[in-house]
C-alpha positions as semicolon CSV with decimal commas, in nm:
position;residue;x (nm);y (nm);z (nm)
1;M;0,324;-1,983;1,353
2;S;0,095;-1,660;1,482
3;V;-0,017;-1,390;1,250
4;I;0,266;-1,151;1,441
5;D;0,523;-1,450;1,379
6;E;0,385;-1,398;0,981
7;I;0,430;-1,053;0,936
8;K;0,790;-1,009;1,106
9;E;0,880;-1,318;0,864
10;A;0,681;-1,148;0,580
11;A;0,842;-0,766;0,678
12;K;1,225;-0,919;0,657
13;G;1,262;-0,812;0,295
14;I;1,151;-0,428;0,389
15;K;1,433;-0,190;0,353
16;S;1,239;0,129;0,391
17;I;0,917;0,277;0,493
18;I;0,823;0,607;0,403
19;A;0,521;0,732;0,583
20;V;0,272;1,013;0,443
21;G;0,063;1,135;0,614
22;S;-0,153;1,462;0,767
23;G;-0,446;1,524;1,016
24;K;-0,664;1,743;0,744
25;G;-0,810;1,581;0,447
26;G;-0,780;1,756;0,106
27;V;-0,410;1,873;0,081
28;G;-0,206;1,636;-0,140
29;K;-0,137;1,292;0,030
30;S;-0,286;1,045;-0,204
31;T;-0,088;1,247;-0,503
32;V;0,230;1,209;-0,356
33;T;0,222;0,860;-0,218
34;A;0,082;0,743;-0,616
35;N;0,400;1,001;-0,725
36;L;0,597;0,849;-0,537
37;A;0,584;0,507;-0,584
38;L;0,552;0,570;-0,924
39;A;0,915;0,707;-0,907
40;M;1,074;0,477;-0,735
41;A;0,897;0,208;-0,935
42;K;1,071;0,358;-1,250
43;R;1,428;0,393;-1,120
44;G;1,322;-0,034;-1,057
45;I;1,277;-0,004;-0,642
46;K;1,046;-0,270;-0,558
47;T;0,724;-0,055;-0,390
48;A;0,467;-0,127;-0,251
49;V;0,172;0,125;-0,109
50;L;-0,063;0,122;0,158
51;D;-0,382;0,336;0,160
52;A;-0,532;0,372;0,525
53;D;-0,815;0,578;0,503
54;V;-1,075;0,306;0,618
55;Y;-1,380;0,570;0,546
56;G;-1,232;0,695;0,188
57;P;-0,899;0,487;0,045
58;T;-0,832;0,688;-0,355
59;I;-0,479;0,520;-0,380
60;P;-0,641;0,201;-0,566
61;S;-0,815;0,373;-0,811
62;F;-0,508;0,577;-0,891
63;F;-0,335;0,298;-1,024
64;G;-0,675;0,190;-1,191
65;I;-0,740;-0,111;-0,981
66;Y;-1,099;-0,103;-0,871
67;S;-1,124;-0,496;-0,745
68;K;-1,160;-0,600;-0,375
69;P;-1,010;-0,747;-0,115
70;E;-0,999;-1,057;-0,099
71;A;-1,089;-1,231;0,178
72;V;-0,846;-1,598;0,294
73;K;-0,923;-1,766;0,582
74;D;-0,857;-1,528;0,838
75;K;-0,593;-1,250;0,627
76;M;-0,725;-0,999;0,363
77;I;-0,470;-1,040;0,032
78;P;-0,499;-0,716;-0,073
79;P;-0,530;-0,672;-0,471
80;E;-0,221;-0,620;-0,703
81;K;-0,127;-0,404;-0,990
82;D;0,160;-0,511;-1,192
83;G;0,327;-0,760;-0,923
């Protein structure tokens, strides 16, 4: 199975995607993202957050995650918090 096929298979259970973005730094994207994720999780909604800022990701620290992603074969496994 190709990586693309694996991604498609894994994404089948995803019902909604919310994107938070801006072309400017320092406007609160990470804060809004973290608060949305926490609010949804408190309602029992399975939630995942992807911080695509390759130069300075801050989302992991918002959730107390300080470990680095793990490289396994040809994949990056992101750190998890609460499961």
